[in-house]
PASEBA-1860 file (N, C-alpha, C; in nm, 3 decimals):
! residues 274
1> MKAIKRNS> 3.597/2.687/0.767/3.603/2.814/0.685/3.626/2.783/0.524 ~ 3.504/2.847/0.445/3.542/2.830/0.326/3.656/2.965/0.221 ~ 3.702/2.957/0.132/3.794/3.031/0.061/3.684/3.134/-0.070 ~ 3.716/3.224/-0.035/3.613/3.296/-0.192/3.695/3.289/-0.311 ~ 3.642/3.244/-0.390/3.720/3.198/-0.549/3.645/3.268/-0.640 ~ 3.701/3.242/-0.762/3.659/3.341/-0.885/3.512/3.252/-0.905 ~ 3.504/3.112/-0.896/3.419/3.015/-0.937/3.258/3.064/-0.887 ~ 3.288/3.100/-0.728/3.204/3.132/-0.658/3.143/3.296/-0.679
9> IIKLINPR> 3.266/3.356/-0.696/3.223/3.539/-0.694/3.139/3.543/-0.869 ~ 3.172/3.479/-0.936/3.114/3.482/-1.086/2.987/3.420/-1.092 ~ 2.902/3.342/-0.995/2.765/3.343/-1.003/2.686/3.402/-0.902 ~ 2.767/3.538/-0.822/2.661/3.632/-0.795/2.654/3.726/-0.844 ~ 2.708/3.733/-0.961/2.750/3.885/-1.056/2.615/3.851/-1.133 ~ 2.517/3.978/-1.099/2.384/3.961/-1.191/2.440/4.019/-1.345 ~ 2.414/3.955/-1.460/2.442/4.017/-1.586/2.307/4.118/-1.611 ~ 2.385/4.262/-1.692/2.287/4.364/-1.713/2.230/4.369/-1.848
17> NDSSNKGD> 2.126/4.411/-1.821/2.040/4.418/-1.951/2.091/4.509/-2.068 ~ 2.084/4.501/-2.177/2.106/4.614/-2.278/2.017/4.747/-2.262 ~ 1.884/4.733/-2.227/1.795/4.871/-2.226/1.758/4.901/-2.103 ~ 1.858/4.858/-1.990/1.863/4.877/-1.859/1.911/5.060/-1.846 ~ 1.860/5.112/-1.750/1.945/5.276/-1.704/1.933/5.260/-1.579 ~ 2.012/5.372/-1.546/2.083/5.396/-1.402/1.965/5.384/-1.282 ~ 1.853/5.426/-1.299/1.714/5.340/-1.188/1.755/5.234/-1.142 ~ 1.812/5.148/-1.245/1.790/5.002/-1.243/1.920/4.919/-1.140
25> FGHAFIVA> 2.018/5.053/-1.126/2.158/4.982/-1.030/2.147/5.084/-0.939 ~ 2.031/5.091/-0.835/2.037/5.155/-0.733/2.100/5.342/-0.710 ~ 2.051/5.355/-0.579/2.077/5.483/-0.561/2.172/5.517/-0.398 ~ 2.310/5.494/-0.412/2.412/5.489/-0.279/2.411/5.633/-0.227 ~ 2.425/5.652/-0.073/2.438/5.718/-0.018/2.538/5.721/0.085 ~ 2.620/5.788/0.083/2.801/5.799/0.167/2.762/5.913/0.252 ~ 2.804/5.838/0.379/2.837/5.991/0.476/2.973/6.014/0.503 ~ 3.064/6.049/0.472/3.208/6.059/0.447/3.276/6.231/0.491
33> GSKGKMGA> 3.389/6.210/0.492/3.469/6.315/0.513/3.441/6.408/0.626 ~ 3.541/6.503/0.669/3.564/6.601/0.730/3.679/6.698/0.702 ~ 3.696/6.800/0.774/3.815/6.893/0.736/3.958/6.836/0.719 ~ 4.035/6.804/0.658/4.141/6.750/0.625/4.139/6.614/0.656 ~ 4.036/6.530/0.569/4.008/6.415/0.554/3.882/6.360/0.461 ~ 3.895/6.467/0.348/3.825/6.487/0.248/3.888/6.366/0.142 ~ 3.968/6.330/0.134/4.010/6.210/0.052/3.932/6.098/0.068 ~ 3.934/6.074/0.211/3.847/5.946/0.221/3.730/5.918/0.171
41> AIIAAKAC> 3.638/6.057/0.132/3.518/6.075/0.088/3.538/6.028/-0.043 ~ 3.633/6.109/-0.125/3.656/6.069/-0.259/3.684/5.943/-0.312 ~ 3.782/5.882/-0.217/3.815/5.714/-0.256/3.695/5.649/-0.244 ~ 3.617/5.693/-0.139/3.491/5.599/-0.152/3.366/5.601/-0.246 ~ 3.382/5.727/-0.286/3.302/5.752/-0.397/3.325/5.744/-0.495 ~ 3.487/5.720/-0.553/3.531/5.669/-0.670/3.472/5.540/-0.719 ~ 3.526/5.437/-0.578/3.533/5.320/-0.556/3.369/5.280/-0.550 ~ 3.311/5.331/-0.507/3.129/5.322/-0.521/3.090/5.303/-0.677
49> LRSGCGLL> 3.158/5.432/-0.729/3.086/5.432/-0.862/3.122/5.322/-0.943 ~ 3.295/5.349/-0.937/3.349/5.196/-1.060/3.286/5.097/-1.001 ~ 3.204/5.042/-0.893/3.161/4.937/-0.866/3.014/4.861/-0.934 ~ 2.953/4.991/-1.026/2.818/4.959/-1.068/2.688/5.011/-1.063 ~ 2.703/5.096/-0.934/2.573/5.178/-0.891/2.531/5.273/-0.964 ~ 2.390/5.321/-1.003/2.345/5.413/-1.074/2.358/5.534/-1.047 ~ 2.362/5.577/-0.898/2.364/5.686/-0.858/2.422/5.658/-0.758 ~ 2.522/5.800/-0.754/2.592/5.808/-0.561/2.571/5.977/-0.548
57> TLSVPNDE> 2.518/5.978/-0.386/2.498/6.104/-0.324/2.587/6.113/-0.212 ~ 2.677/6.213/-0.203/2.766/6.193/-0.097/2.734/6.336/0.034 ~ 2.704/6.287/0.157/2.679/6.385/0.215/2.798/6.421/0.306 ~ 2.848/6.581/0.301/2.970/6.586/0.292/2.955/6.730/0.399 ~ 3.051/6.784/0.461/3.021/6.947/0.494/2.989/7.018/0.429 ~ 2.955/7.110/0.451/2.908/7.242/0.311/3.056/7.265/0.304 ~ 3.120/7.305/0.393/3.283/7.409/0.367/3.368/7.298/0.291 ~ 3.343/7.177/0.264/3.416/7.090/0.197/3.370/7.043/0.039
65> AFILQTTV> 3.231/7.110/0.036/3.180/7.006/-0.088/3.267/7.078/-0.232 ~ 3.302/7.138/-0.220/3.361/7.166/-0.334/3.460/7.097/-0.422 ~ 3.530/7.048/-0.304/3.626/6.988/-0.359/3.559/6.838/-0.428 ~ 3.437/6.784/-0.355/3.408/6.683/-0.438/3.309/6.733/-0.569 ~ 3.291/6.835/-0.547/3.209/6.859/-0.692/3.354/6.864/-0.802 ~ 3.450/6.888/-0.814/3.603/6.907/-0.882/3.626/6.755/-0.887 ~ 3.627/6.683/-0.808/3.681/6.594/-0.794/3.592/6.457/-0.836 ~ 3.463/6.415/-0.818/3.411/6.341/-0.852/3.274/6.393/-0.899
73> PEAMLSNR> 3.281/6.447/-1.030/3.161/6.518/-1.095/3.044/6.418/-1.100 ~ 3.060/6.291/-1.126/2.937/6.237/-1.137/2.896/6.181/-0.983 ~ 2.937/6.247/-0.859/2.832/6.221/-0.762/2.765/6.341/-0.727 ~ 2.636/6.357/-0.658/2.542/6.409/-0.641/2.604/6.469/-0.456 ~ 2.549/6.600/-0.442/2.629/6.640/-0.280/2.481/6.647/-0.234 ~ 2.534/6.624/-0.041/2.421/6.688/0.057/2.491/6.753/0.107 ~ 2.437/6.869/0.163/2.515/6.949/0.260/2.478/6.840/0.416 ~ 2.566/6.797/0.462/2.561/6.744/0.621/2.554/6.854/0.723
81> DNAEDDFC> 2.557/6.983/0.669/2.556/7.054/0.820/2.399/7.110/0.851 ~ 2.328/7.096/0.730/2.186/7.151/0.776/2.083/7.037/0.662 ~ 2.113/6.937/0.616/2.029/6.895/0.513/1.977/6.785/0.593 ~ 1.796/6.779/0.591/1.721/6.672/0.601/1.687/6.594/0.487 ~ 1.771/6.481/0.461/1.771/6.402/0.342/1.658/6.333/0.366 ~ 1.588/6.268/0.254/1.478/6.150/0.268/1.530/6.054/0.175 ~ 1.562/5.943/0.306/1.603/5.816/0.297/1.534/5.758/0.222 ~ 1.391/5.744/0.197/1.340/5.681/0.066/1.414/5.696/-0.080
89> LFSAVGIG> 1.455/5.780/-0.095/1.505/5.805/-0.245/1.657/5.730/-0.253 ~ 1.770/5.671/-0.139/1.852/5.593/-0.137/1.800/5.423/-0.134 ~ 1.929/5.353/-0.177/1.911/5.222/-0.149/1.984/5.185/-0.045 ~ 2.072/5.237/-0.035/2.176/5.170/0.060/2.270/5.263/0.082 ~ 2.324/5.311/0.274/2.379/5.391/0.292/2.533/5.333/0.338 ~ 2.654/5.395/0.314/2.784/5.363/0.376/2.787/5.491/0.479 ~ 2.832/5.480/0.587/2.895/5.544/0.690/3.027/5.527/0.750 ~ 3.093/5.673/0.786/3.190/5.641/0.844/3.317/5.667/0.764
97> PGLGISKQ> 3.392/5.681/0.648/3.514/5.732/0.594/3.542/5.848/0.624 ~ 3.645/5.892/0.685/3.712/6.027/0.710/3.604/6.107/0.748 ~ 3.499/6.045/0.861/3.391/6.121/0.904/3.470/6.184/1.059 ~ 3.545/6.154/1.114/3.594/6.195/1.235/3.466/6.140/1.381 ~ 3.542/6.201/1.472/3.446/6.161/1.611/3.411/6.264/1.701 ~ 3.401/6.375/1.627/3.311/6.527/1.672/3.205/6.472/1.737 ~ 3.171/6.587/1.800/3.021/6.567/1.875/2.929/6.565/1.762 ~ 2.947/6.620/1.615/2.851/6.660/1.516/2.826/6.516/1.483
105> SSAIVNYL> 2.966/6.459/1.461/2.990/6.331/1.366/2.884/6.207/1.426 ~ 2.920/6.222/1.589/2.870/6.102/1.688/2.700/6.095/1.646 ~ 2.664/6.237/1.672/2.501/6.294/1.653/2.470/6.233/1.501 ~ 2.522/6.247/1.438/2.520/6.191/1.294/2.464/6.041/1.294 ~ 2.579/5.998/1.312/2.593/5.808/1.328/2.506/5.795/1.417 ~ 2.477/5.819/1.503/2.339/5.795/1.645/2.184/5.779/1.551 ~ 2.185/5.897/1.511/2.084/5.918/1.408/2.066/5.831/1.332 ~ 2.152/5.814/1.250/2.145/5.718/1.108/2.118/5.572/1.160
113> IKEVKKPI> 2.187/5.513/1.252/2.195/5.404/1.305/2.041/5.367/1.331 ~ 1.940/5.442/1.418/1.870/5.422/1.479/1.720/5.479/1.380 ~ 1.764/5.508/1.277/1.634/5.600/1.161/1.663/5.531/1.054 ~ 1.746/5.487/0.991/1.766/5.465/0.875/1.714/5.309/0.846 ~ 1.649/5.278/0.743/1.563/5.173/0.730/1.626/5.132/0.621 ~ 1.722/5.135/0.535/1.783/5.086/0.460/1.908/4.988/0.432 ~ 1.971/4.893/0.369/2.113/4.860/0.393/2.213/4.938/0.465 ~ 2.275/4.912/0.557/2.417/5.003/0.587/2.521/4.976/0.609
121> VLDADALN> 2.643/5.028/0.560/2.798/4.962/0.588/2.803/5.050/0.675 ~ 2.902/5.017/0.814/2.918/5.096/0.915/3.088/5.078/0.921 ~ 3.155/5.153/0.888/3.319/5.150/0.871/3.402/5.293/0.945 ~ 3.536/5.251/0.956/3.636/5.358/1.031/3.569/5.429/1.134 ~ 3.529/5.553/1.118/3.493/5.627/1.234/3.372/5.618/1.276 ~ 3.269/5.579/1.189/3.146/5.537/1.239/3.155/5.399/1.357 ~ 3.230/5.298/1.297/3.274/5.189/1.433/3.347/5.256/1.507 ~ 3.423/5.399/1.546/3.501/5.417/1.638/3.388/5.491/1.704
129> IVALNKNL> 3.279/5.541/1.664/3.177/5.635/1.732/3.085/5.516/1.792 ~ 3.087/5.397/1.726/3.015/5.345/1.825/3.062/5.274/1.936 ~ 3.216/5.262/1.953/3.305/5.198/1.985/3.306/5.298/2.161 ~ 3.305/5.421/2.110/3.274/5.503/2.220/3.170/5.501/2.295 ~ 3.038/5.466/2.250/2.918/5.467/2.269/2.860/5.299/2.273 ~ 2.883/5.215/2.375/2.848/5.087/2.359/2.722/5.071/2.351 ~ 2.609/5.149/2.414/2.468/5.089/2.380/2.450/5.132/2.238 ~ 2.497/5.197/2.178/2.437/5.223/2.050/2.445/5.099/1.952
137> FNSIPLNT> 2.567/5.013/2.002/2.589/4.879/1.933/2.468/4.786/1.926 ~ 2.381/4.795/2.041/2.235/4.716/2.019/2.114/4.770/1.936 ~ 2.212/4.905/1.902/2.099/4.941/1.784/2.112/4.965/1.643 ~ 2.234/4.908/1.628/2.274/4.855/1.493/2.167/4.772/1.412 ~ 2.097/4.822/1.309/2.003/4.703/1.269/2.036/4.586/1.214 ~ 1.944/4.476/1.187/2.020/4.362/1.141/2.041/4.376/1.002 ~ 2.179/4.290/0.962/2.199/4.259/0.854/2.325/4.382/0.789 ~ 2.341/4.468/0.922/2.420/4.582/0.877/2.571/4.507/0.838
145> ILTPHPKE> 2.636/4.586/0.754/2.791/4.520/0.749/2.870/4.607/0.831 ~ 2.967/4.588/0.891/3.049/4.616/0.961/3.222/4.603/0.921 ~ 3.283/4.671/0.880/3.384/4.651/0.831/3.485/4.712/0.892 ~ 3.563/4.651/0.995/3.701/4.700/1.071/3.785/4.641/1.012 ~ 3.895/4.696/1.088/4.036/4.637/1.051/4.054/4.616/1.213 ~ 4.168/4.525/1.240/4.202/4.456/1.398/4.196/4.592/1.505 ~ 4.233/4.697/1.468/4.244/4.781/1.579/4.071/4.868/1.636 ~ 4.018/4.871/1.519/3.862/4.912/1.529/3.803/4.800/1.594
153> FDRLFGIH> 3.826/4.686/1.563/3.759/4.547/1.582/3.821/4.543/1.728 ~ 3.946/4.544/1.785/3.924/4.532/1.946/3.879/4.650/2.010 ~ 3.862/4.795/1.987/3.765/4.877/2.012/3.639/4.818/2.031 ~ 3.583/4.776/1.927/3.439/4.721/1.938/3.439/4.595/2.049 ~ 3.525/4.495/2.048/3.491/4.381/2.131/3.601/4.370/2.238 ~ 3.703/4.451/2.214/3.821/4.407/2.343/3.930/4.338/2.278 ~ 4.022/4.383/2.359/4.145/4.345/2.317/4.169/4.187/2.272 ~ 4.264/4.151/2.142/4.250/4.028/2.141/4.408/4.015/2.086
161> DTIEQRRR> 4.454/3.894/2.124/4.633/3.872/2.089/4.657/3.812/1.956 ~ 4.560/3.731/1.877/4.586/3.682/1.774/4.439/3.702/1.689 ~ 4.494/3.683/1.556/4.372/3.695/1.430/4.305/3.595/1.454 ~ 4.360/3.468/1.495/4.199/3.358/1.505/4.139/3.411/1.632 ~ 4.187/3.439/1.702/4.059/3.493/1.834/4.022/3.595/1.772 ~ 4.025/3.668/1.709/3.941/3.771/1.626/3.858/3.746/1.544 ~ 3.853/3.643/1.469/3.780/3.546/1.404/3.697/3.494/1.471 ~ 3.711/3.388/1.578/3.619/3.350/1.635/3.537/3.448/1.729
169> TAIHQSKE> 3.576/3.571/1.775/3.495/3.651/1.792/3.415/3.730/1.709 ~ 3.440/3.728/1.595/3.336/3.797/1.446/3.260/3.702/1.431 ~ 3.287/3.550/1.436/3.191/3.450/1.384/3.066/3.458/1.507 ~ 3.131/3.469/1.603/3.036/3.474/1.718/2.941/3.565/1.744 ~ 3.002/3.729/1.724/2.935/3.836/1.721/2.843/3.845/1.601 ~ 2.871/3.802/1.506/2.798/3.805/1.403/2.678/3.759/1.408 ~ 2.688/3.605/1.440/2.576/3.541/1.443/2.434/3.587/1.592 ~ 2.529/3.633/1.694/2.446/3.677/1.803/2.371/3.783/1.779
177> HSLVIVLK> 2.441/3.883/1.688/2.352/4.000/1.672/2.297/4.008/1.524 ~ 2.305/3.913/1.464/2.251/3.925/1.327/2.323/4.021/1.236 ~ 2.472/4.031/1.225/2.471/4.114/1.113/2.648/4.056/1.059 ~ 2.682/4.106/0.984/2.777/4.084/0.838/2.932/4.128/0.906 ~ 3.023/4.071/0.940/3.149/4.107/0.966/3.238/4.102/0.878 ~ 3.303/4.207/0.845/3.416/4.193/0.737/3.533/4.228/0.786 ~ 3.621/4.113/0.842/3.723/4.135/0.955/3.842/4.159/0.827 ~ 3.908/4.312/0.830/4.025/4.342/0.710/4.139/4.251/0.745
185> GHRTLVTN> 4.228/4.256/0.677/4.375/4.221/0.721/4.412/4.086/0.602 ~ 4.522/4.067/0.645/4.546/3.910/0.527/4.473/3.832/0.544 ~ 4.406/3.770/0.423/4.300/3.692/0.411/4.184/3.749/0.470 ~ 4.136/3.846/0.436/3.992/3.884/0.542/3.889/3.808/0.496 ~ 3.807/3.832/0.645/3.673/3.730/0.674/3.596/3.769/0.657 ~ 3.507/3.728/0.595/3.356/3.754/0.576/3.260/3.674/0.649 ~ 3.196/3.695/0.738/3.103/3.634/0.796/2.993/3.672/0.862 ~ 2.874/3.571/0.844/2.755/3.614/0.911/2.689/3.522/1.020
193> GEQSFLNT> 2.794/3.502/1.099/2.801/3.377/1.213/2.734/3.226/1.125 ~ 2.695/3.248/1.051/2.670/3.081/0.988/2.742/3.007/0.857 ~ 2.771/3.128/0.816/2.862/3.090/0.698/2.999/3.203/0.703 ~ 3.128/3.159/0.697/3.231/3.225/0.708/3.332/3.195/0.582 ~ 3.400/3.309/0.527/3.491/3.299/0.417/3.596/3.372/0.452 ~ 3.717/3.332/0.360/3.863/3.395/0.405/3.860/3.451/0.255 ~ 3.918/3.530/0.223/3.932/3.584/0.096/4.075/3.539/0.023 ~ 4.077/3.508/-0.094/4.210/3.462/-0.151/4.223/3.572/-0.263
201> TGNAGLAK> 4.203/3.707/-0.286/4.287/3.778/-0.354/4.318/3.926/-0.274 ~ 4.430/3.979/-0.317/4.504/4.109/-0.221/4.622/4.090/-0.199 ~ 4.695/4.192/-0.191/4.872/4.189/-0.141/4.874/4.286/-0.045 ~ 4.994/4.299/-0.062/5.030/4.357/0.114/5.037/4.530/0.031 ~ 5.014/4.550/-0.123/5.016/4.694/-0.150/4.888/4.756/-0.130 ~ 4.785/4.687/-0.057/4.678/4.748/0.020/4.734/4.814/0.145 ~ 4.855/4.749/0.230/4.832/4.825/0.348/4.866/4.973/0.334 ~ 4.762/5.041/0.314/4.794/5.169/0.298/4.654/5.276/0.373
209> GGSGDALT> 4.671/5.372/0.349/4.522/5.449/0.408/4.452/5.468/0.277 ~ 4.355/5.477/0.269/4.241/5.488/0.168/4.185/5.332/0.151 ~ 4.277/5.201/0.139/4.218/5.087/0.120/4.051/5.071/0.174 ~ 4.063/5.051/0.282/3.919/5.055/0.326/3.815/5.119/0.300 ~ 3.818/5.278/0.295/3.773/5.344/0.229/3.727/5.330/0.077 ~ 3.804/5.273/0.035/3.742/5.195/-0.122/3.664/5.112/-0.092 ~ 3.702/5.019/0.023/3.626/4.912/-0.007/3.458/4.914/0.066 ~ 3.428/5.021/0.144/3.326/5.040/0.173/3.250/5.152/0.066
217> GMITSFLA> 3.313/5.170/-0.030/3.231/5.256/-0.130/3.188/5.119/-0.234 ~ 3.280/5.019/-0.218/3.249/4.900/-0.303/3.133/4.836/-0.244 ~ 3.114/4.788/-0.123/3.028/4.729/-0.062/2.942/4.805/-0.056 ~ 2.889/4.905/-0.055/2.775/5.020/-0.040/2.722/5.031/-0.171 ~ 2.806/5.029/-0.286/2.789/5.018/-0.397/2.656/4.869/-0.456 ~ 2.726/4.766/-0.373/2.665/4.656/-0.426/2.568/4.661/-0.368 ~ 2.550/4.688/-0.241/2.405/4.712/-0.158/2.297/4.772/-0.224 ~ 2.321/4.901/-0.262/2.265/4.969/-0.352/2.188/4.906/-0.486
225> QGYPAMES> 2.266/4.812/-0.531/2.237/4.749/-0.644/2.126/4.632/-0.654 ~ 2.111/4.638/-0.469/2.014/4.533/-0.469/2.072/4.362/-0.416 ~ 2.212/4.396/-0.403/2.231/4.220/-0.350/2.242/4.236/-0.237 ~ 2.220/4.100/-0.163/2.192/4.071/-0.011/2.340/4.110/0.074 ~ 2.324/4.144/0.180/2.448/4.223/0.266/2.571/4.090/0.238 ~ 2.535/3.956/0.247/2.657/3.890/0.291/2.716/3.916/0.139 ~ 2.600/3.898/0.020/2.660/3.843/-0.123/2.750/3.997/-0.135 ~ 2.709/4.121/-0.112/2.801/4.247/-0.101/2.879/4.229/-0.040
233> ALLGVYIH> 2.902/4.182/0.070/3.045/4.217/0.122/3.141/4.111/0.060 ~ 3.085/3.961/0.023/3.192/3.885/-0.060/3.252/3.962/-0.196 ~ 3.134/4.005/-0.264/3.191/4.079/-0.366/3.264/4.161/-0.368 ~ 3.296/4.270/-0.279/3.359/4.380/-0.240/3.461/4.332/-0.162 ~ 3.501/4.270/-0.116/3.618/4.215/-0.054/3.703/4.135/-0.156 ~ 3.648/4.048/-0.267/3.696/3.988/-0.391/3.762/4.093/-0.470 ~ 3.641/4.166/-0.494/3.675/4.263/-0.618/3.816/4.341/-0.575 ~ 3.789/4.387/-0.463/3.867/4.507/-0.398/3.995/4.455/-0.407
241> GLAADIAL> 4.025/4.305/-0.379/4.171/4.258/-0.377/4.237/4.198/-0.534 ~ 4.101/4.166/-0.613/4.176/4.154/-0.752/4.196/4.258/-0.815 ~ 4.134/4.388/-0.801/4.194/4.498/-0.877/4.338/4.526/-0.817 ~ 4.325/4.494/-0.680/4.514/4.529/-0.627/4.619/4.447/-0.684 ~ 4.533/4.301/-0.716/4.667/4.214/-0.775/4.673/4.287/-0.916 ~ 4.595/4.295/-0.983/4.606/4.367/-1.105/4.644/4.467/-1.150 ~ 4.680/4.571/-1.053/4.736/4.686/-1.014/4.888/4.676/-0.994 ~ 4.898/4.557/-0.915/5.040/4.513/-0.923/5.095/4.463/-1.020
249> QEQSMESM> 5.029/4.414/-1.107/5.125/4.403/-1.269/5.190/4.575/-1.303 ~ 5.177/4.667/-1.264/5.219/4.771/-1.322/5.284/4.877/-1.181 ~ 5.267/4.826/-1.081/5.292/4.887/-0.941/5.395/4.765/-0.860 ~ 5.463/4.846/-0.773/5.523/4.749/-0.644/5.414/4.752/-0.535 ~ 5.442/4.651/-0.431/5.334/4.700/-0.347/5.392/4.833/-0.242 ~ 5.516/4.864/-0.284/5.593/5.006/-0.200/5.505/5.098/-0.271 ~ 5.469/5.117/-0.371/5.452/5.226/-0.498/5.311/5.210/-0.510 ~ 5.241/5.156/-0.463/5.083/5.100/-0.497/4.979/5.233/-0.441
257> LITDVIEC> 4.892/5.287/-0.495/4.842/5.379/-0.430/4.687/5.324/-0.449 ~ 4.594/5.328/-0.345/4.452/5.322/-0.371/4.415/5.345/-0.508 ~ 4.456/5.482/-0.524/4.375/5.522/-0.659/4.432/5.430/-0.754 ~ 4.513/5.413/-0.794/4.606/5.262/-0.872/4.443/5.157/-0.857 ~ 4.442/5.132/-0.752/4.363/5.009/-0.750/4.227/5.040/-0.813 ~ 4.115/5.168/-0.767/4.040/5.174/-0.840/4.036/5.174/-0.979 ~ 4.125/5.238/-1.017/4.113/5.250/-1.180/4.131/5.108/-1.226 ~ 4.158/4.996/-1.146/4.204/4.820/-1.186/4.053/4.756/-1.172
265> IGKAFKLI> 3.956/4.836/-1.128/3.821/4.760/-1.081/3.755/4.689/-1.160 ~ 3.730/4.784/-1.316/3.701/4.742/-1.440/3.777/4.648/-1.507 ~ 3.892/4.637/-1.473/3.982/4.478/-1.545/3.954/4.356/-1.426 ~ 3.896/4.409/-1.307/3.888/4.260/-1.219/3.742/4.222/-1.265 ~ 3.665/4.307/-1.266/3.517/4.252/-1.326/3.535/4.158/-1.476 ~ 3.591/4.238/-1.579/3.672/4.145/-1.681/3.696/4.029/-1.707 ~ 3.819/4.019/-1.571/3.889/3.854/-1.540/3.821/3.800/-1.457 ~ 3.703/3.875/-1.383/3.615/3.737/-1.310/3.503/3.690/-1.449
273> KS> 3.486/3.780/-1.536/3.380/3.674/-1.666/3.435/3.662/-1.739 ~ 3.608/3.647/-1.746/3.635/3.619/-1.883/3.642/3.445/-1.833
END
């Protein structure tokens, strides 16, 4: 396995033309949040926007929409309860943060996996729904990015005793099903079955709720900007960890919040390019 390092990441980041506009950087669509879990949607949205996509639409329950409109005014909203979204408008789709595993959420995930023809990131409850409906796994489109933490990974692929076992399974499953798997944890693994990388950024301050939601937003943003799936995952994982390392300069591992990390994404970009 190779290490994800700055000298390889800087080569992936596309330069921005001074005459560019928001239409040049994609339109991300994130399906997230439910009653009591709207923080996940807010975190994913802010991280997505901080990572450079031109536009973002969030699909959230109608009763919770006001929360997003006051906390993330840069994002547009879609009413998940009755909307019929035209997915031709979107460049990439992220599904799962705070979604819940209700019957309605399960129907949404089932529909999106089978019908959306855009690049997809599956995280959190989207993965849990797939784990509860194993037949749905075979419908996941090629090159979809899965971002499980160890427990979500074991729900999908069976119980593993060690991280080494999970890594071997991740590489095998990625290759067999033509997926990109981001196995989160200390030295996060990014693999497509043919190439595998271990991250070199990040710290234990990320061991808190919301960190995965931010990563989903970031990876979805890179997909929306037109980066291939593997590159989007590598960029998201490395910059997410680097932003956490920068945040640690003012916070401790105990006190760090994912909102601190999101505010350091810009500094992470600057450090990579310096």
